N, C-alpha and C positions, 0 to 999 in steps of 0.2 A: 382320495380313495373312491372308486366308483361305487354309486348305490346299487349297481347290478351285481356286485361280487359280495360274497360272504367270506370274509378273511377271519382268520384267528384274533387279528388285531381288533376287529369290530366286535367280536365275541367277547373278548377280554375287557374292552372299554365298556361294554354294556354291562357286564358283571360288576364292574368296579362301581359304576353309575348307580347300580340298583342296591348294592349292598355296602358301599364303602361311604363314610362322612364325606361331604362335598367341601372340606375346609382348603382344598387346592384347586388350582385350576391348569392343570397340566396341558402340555401338548399332546395331541393325540399321537403319540408314537409309543409302542410298547416294546421296551428293550428287554431282550432275552440273554444277551451275552455282551461282554466288552472286553478290549485289550488295548492297552496303551491310551491312544487319543481317540480310539474308534469303538463305537458301539454298534450293535446289530438289532433290529427288530425281529419278531418272530417270524415275519415273512423273509428274512435275510437280507434285507437292505441294510447298507452300511451308512453310517452318519459320523461326522467329525464333532467331536463333543467339544463345545465352546463355553460350557458352564463349569465343568469338572466338579458336579455335585455340590454347588456354591463353595468351591476350593477345597473340598474334603479330600479330593484324589489329585493333589498337585503332583504325586509319584506317578501317576497314571493308573488307568484300571487294571486291578489284578496283577498288580506287580510281582512277579514271581518270587523275589526274595521275601517280601512281606507274607505272601501266600504260604511259602513253606514254612515261616516262622510260626504262623498262626496253627498250621497242621501239625508241626512237631509239638508245639505247647499244647495243643488240644489233646493229645495223646497222653500228656504226663498229668497235667491238673489244670481246670479251667477258673475254678472258682473256690475261694477260701473264707470269703468275707473277710473283715478287718478284725474279726475276732481272734485271728491267728496270723502269723506272718507267713510270706511266702518268698521265694528266692529271686523273683523278678522284679518287684517293687523298689528294693533298695538300689538295684543296678539302674533303674530308670531314673530314680531320683539323682544319683551321682552323675548320670549321663547329662541330664537336663541342667543339672548345675555346672558341669564343665562346658556345656554348649552356650549357656546363657549368662553366667555369672550369679544368678539368684541363690541365696543360701537354702532355701527350702521349698519343699513341692508339696501340694496338697491335690492328689488326684480324684477327679470325678469322671461323670460319663458325658453327658452333653454339654454343649456349649452354654444353654441357659443355666444349668446347674452350676457350672464353673462362674458365671456372672453372679448368680445368688449367693455362691460361696464368698465370693469377692465382697459382695455388700455386706454380707454378715462380718466378714473379718474386718472391714472399714468402720463399721459402727462398733464393734466390740475395742478395736483399737481407740476409736474415738473415746469412749468410755474409760477404758483402764489404762490408756498411755497418755492421751491428750488431757484428759480430766473434763471431758464436756458432761454436763449434768444428765443424768439419766432421763432415757427417753426423749432427748433433745438433738440428737446426732442427726446431721443432714449432708446429703451429697448433691454435688453439682453435676449436671448431665448438660448434654447438647441438643439442640432441636434437631428433627430429622434421626435422631439416633435408631439404632437396631442394635439391641443386645439381647432379645430373645422373647418369648411369648408368654412368660408365666405371669400371674397377676401382679407380682411386686414389679416385674420389670416393665409391662404395659403401664403401669401406674405412672412411670416418667417418660413415657413416649408421648410425642407430639403428633403422631398419626391418629386421628380419631377413629379410623377403622380398627386398629388395633385394641381400642378401649371401648369401643361400643358394645354395651350390653355386659360387660364384665366388672363393674363397680361393685361395691365400694373399693376405693383404691388405696393402696398403701401410701402414708404420708412421709414426709422427710427429703423430698427431692426438688432442687431449684434448677429450672431449664434456662439455658443461655444460647445465644446464637453460635453456631459451630465456627471456629476459627477466629472467635474475636476474644483477643486476650484482655482488653480493657473490660469487657462484660464479666470475665472471670474474676479479674481483680475486685469489680464492684459487687459482685456476688458473695464474696467470701465473708463471713461473719465468724464470731468466736465459736460457733456451734457446727461450722463445715467440718466433716472428717475427711472427706475426699472429693475427687474430680474424676469422674469416670468418663473415658473418650475413646472412641475409635480414631486412630491416627490417620485414617482414611475411611470415610464413610461409604460402605458397600451397598446396603440396600438402599440408600438415598440416591444412589445413582454413580458411584465412584467419585465422590466428592473430595476433593483434594484442598486441605486448608492453605491459606498462606504461609509461603516460606517463613520459618522462624517461629511460627505460632506454638509448636510443641516446645521448644527450647524456652521460650518465654512463659509458657504455661507451667512448664517445670520450675522455673526460678519463682514464680509467683507461689506456688504451692509450698517450695521449700521456706520461703520467707514467712509463709503464715502457718506453717506446721500443718499442712494438708497433704494426704496422700494422693499421688497421682497414679490412676490405675488405668492403663491401656488394654483394650479389649482388642486382641489381635487374633480373634477367632477365625476369621475370613482373611484379614490382610497379612496375617502371619507365616512362617514357615516356607518363605521364599516367594510368595505370590507377586510382591511389589518389585522384585529384584534385589532385594535385602533379606536377611534371615527374619527380621521384624521390620515392619514400616516404621517404627519409631526411629530406627537407625538411620533414615535419611537425614535426621538432624542430630546436632551434638547434645543428646540428652539421654536420659534413663529414667523409666518410669519407677516407682516404688513398688508397684503390683503389676503383673503381666499375666494376661487371662489367654491361654491357648486352647485349641480343639481341633475339630475338622480334620484337617492334614496331619494331625499328630497320630492318627491312625492309618493314614493312607488310604481311607475309605473301607476299611475292613471291618471296623468294631468302633461303637463309641467310646471314645477317650477324650478327656479334656484335663485341665490341669489349672491350679493358681499357682503362680511361683512369685515370690516376695522375700524380703529379708526376714531373719528370725524376729526382728521387733514387731513385726507385723503378724507373722503366722504363728509365732508362740503365744499369743492370746487365746488360741484354742486349747483347752485342755480335754482330755478324755470325756466323751459324752457330749461335747459342746457340738460337734457337727458329725455328719458322717455319711456313708453310702454303702449298701450292701455290696454293690458291683466296683465301686470306686477303688482302683488300685488292685483289680483283681489280675492274678498271673497272666492269663490270656490277653488282657488289655495291654499290661505292661510289656510282654513280649513282643506284641504287635507294633506297639509304640517305639520301642528300642529300635526295632529293624526299620521303622518308617524313618526315623531320624537318620539312621545310618545311609539309608538310601539317599535322602536328601543331601547330606554331607558328600559323601564318596563318590556321588554321580554328577556333582556339583551343579545340582538343580536350581540352587539360588543364583549362580552366576549366568546360568543358561537363561533364567527367566529375566535377567537384566538385558542380556544381549538380544535374545529374540523378541523380548517385550518392546525394546527399542525399534526393531525392524519392523514388527507388527504395526505397532503405533505409527511409524512414519509413512508405512503403506497407506494405513487408513485415514490418514490426514491428506492424503492426495485425492479423497471422494469429494465429489461435488454434487449438489442437487438440490431442488427447491425445498425438499423437506428436512435437509441435514442441518442440524443447528450447531453441533459441536463434537469433536472428538477428543477425549481426554483419558489419561491413565498413567499408571506406573507400573513397570515390569509387564507381567502378563495379566494385568487386570485393567480392562479398558471399557469405557463407557462411550457409546456413541448415542448422543442426545438428538431427538427429532423434534420438529414441530408439532406432530401428531402421535396418535397412540402407536406404540412400538408392537403391539401384538400382532397385527397383521403382518409386519415384517418377519416376526419370528415363524410365524406359520408359513410364509413364503420361503424362508431360509430352510426350514425343515423340507419342504419339497425339493429343495436343491441339496440336500444331503448335510446341512450344517445345522447343529442344535445350539442355540442360545435361549435366553429368557429375557423378557422385559423386567424392568423393576422401575417402581414409580411411574408407571404409565408410559412415560416418553423416552425411556432409555434402555438401549440394548446393552446387556452386560457381556463382554467377550473375555472369557477366563479359561482358556484350555489348560489341560495338564501341562505341567512344565517340562514334559518329555516331548513335545511337540517339535517338529523338524521345521526348518527353513521352507522347505519344499511343501510341507503340509499347510504352513501358513500361507504360501502362495496360492493353494489349492482352495482354502478358506476363503481367502481374499477375492478371488475372481468371482466366488459366488455371491459374496457379501456385495461387491460391487455391482453386480448385475441386478440384485434386488434393491439397493439402496440408492446408489448413484452411479456416476461415470468418472472416470479417471481424468 
C-alpha cells in the first residue's frame, strides 16, 4: 500500500489498532465480501483464500444452501435455550449419529467449549464409571497440542506463550510426545481417565504422527480402561480427505470433538459425540450452554453436513489434496525445508520465519497464515478447483521457490 494514498483499508486498520485488543496479528487485508474460495477487500481486490478460516469454511464462503437454511430458520425461531425443546436439535442429533455412528451428541458453540465439555465428561466418567478416587482423575495430552485458549486448556499446553501470565493453572494433565505410543503406555496410571489427542496437529504445523500410532493408542487405551478422545475441530469434516482424520487408520475413538466446519462458517457450532456410557454421566444441571443446541445453529449445522456429503467434498479433498500436495512437492529453494500434508491440509515448512512469505503471497493474491513461526499452512475451502489450485501454485512458486 502506498504511503501517499489514504484508502478505506488503511482507515479501518487504524481504527482496529486504536480500539481493538491486540491479541491477534492479522495480515493487513480488510475483507468485505467472499464467495467460494475467493475473498475481496474493501478496495475490490480479489484473493484466493488458502486458510478457510482455520478450516471453518470447508464448504466455501457463503455457500448458498447454508445461507438459505440460516435465513429460513432466522424467520422462524433462533433461540429457545435448553429450558425448552426445539424442532431442529433432535434432527441434528439423529443425523450426526447416522453420519458418524456415535450414540449421543452434546452440542456447544465454540471449539474450546467442546473441548472443555469433553474434559468434564472424561473426568466425571472416570469417577462414576471407572471408579477413580474423587479429585484424582488425570488426562494425558500431547506436546505441541492446540485445543483452545481457556485457562484449563492452556494449563496443558506446552507452548509457553499460551500460558504466560494466565496462571494458576488447572492440574490433572500429563504431557507426552506426540506420536509416541510407548510414552502413552508408560504414562498410564490407575488414575488416568482419558487420552486427548489431535489425529494431526494443526497449529503445530500440520504434524502427522507415525503410521499406526492412533490404532496402537486405541488398543492401549482399551487395555487400560482409558477413554480415547479425538479433537477433530480442525482436522475433521473432510479437511484431510476423510470425513475425520482418525479414519486414515483402523480405529475409532470413544469421544469425538467437532466444530468449525460443522456450521460452514456461518455460526459457532460445536459438539461432543460419544457412546451412551460416556455422555450419560451428565444429568440435568451438570453442564449446559444458553446457546448450545439452539435451533438456528442446528439448522445451519444440518445443512452444512448435507453439503459436505451431497457435494462429495470429502472425496474432493482427497483427490485435489493429492494433486496440490504433489505440485507443491516440486518446489525447491534454499529456504524450503519440507512440504507435508493430508487432503487439503498442507504445511510448507521453511528454514526462516514464514510471516514475510505470507505478506508476499498476499501481494500476489493468495492468503495463507503462518503457524509456529516457520510453517505456511495451506488449507483452502474444499470447493477449490484444479484450475484454482494451479493459479495458487504459480504464485506460491514465485514467492517460495522454483519448480
